[in-house]
N, C-alpha and C positions, 0 to 999 in steps of 0.2 A: 505360270504366275500371271495374275490379272494385271495388265499394265496400269489400270487405275489405282491399284494398290501402291504404286510408286509415289503417288501424290498424297497419300493418306497422312493426316496429322501425326499419327503415331510413328510412322516411319520417319517423317521429318524431324520429330522430336528426338527419336533415337539417333539419327544421323548428327544432329546438333550436339547431343550429349557425347557421342563418340569423338566428334571433332574437338570438343572442349577437353576430353580426356587425353587425346593425343597431344594437344597443345600443352597441357599440364605436364605430361610425361617428358616432353621436349624441354620445358623450362627446368624441371628437376634434373634432367641429364646435364644440361648446360651448367646449372648451378653446382652440381656435384663435381663436374670436371674442373671448372674454373676455381672453385674454392679448394678443392683437393690440391691442385697444382700450386696454389698460392700458399696454403697453410701446412701441408704435410711434407716434412723434410725426411728423406730417407724412407726406409721401410718401417711402417708402424708395427709395434709389438701387439700384445693382446688388447691394449687400449691406447687412446691418444694421450699425449702429455697435456698438462694443463694449458700450456701456451697454444698447442695445436687445437685443443677443444675450444678455447676462447676465440681463436682466429676463425675457426669454422663457423662458430655461432655468429660472430659479427659479420663475416662475409656473407652468410646466408641471409641475414637480416637486411644488409645493404642491398643485396641483389633483389630481394623481394620488394623493397621500397622503390628501387629504381624501376622494376618491372611494372609496379602499380602506377608510377608517374608516367611512364611511356604509354601504358594502356589508356590512361585518362587523356593524354594528349592525342593519341590516335583516335579515340572516340570523339573528341572534340573537333577533329578535322572533318568528320562526316556530317 
């Protein structure tokens, strides 16, 4: 492989996209784990109860709102 190819804009863009994808996957995994632990009691059946479904929805929304606030603060620090 040509070493100059490592600095190509296409490769840099690809790496940036992969990093964003990895970060998104990590956020989803944390969200799933924390909201599941908070909202799902016992072993779920074929579907969630209405209270579990409502809890999961609110938990996910709050988590995403907090993530956005944290990201804005982090970006403002640079």
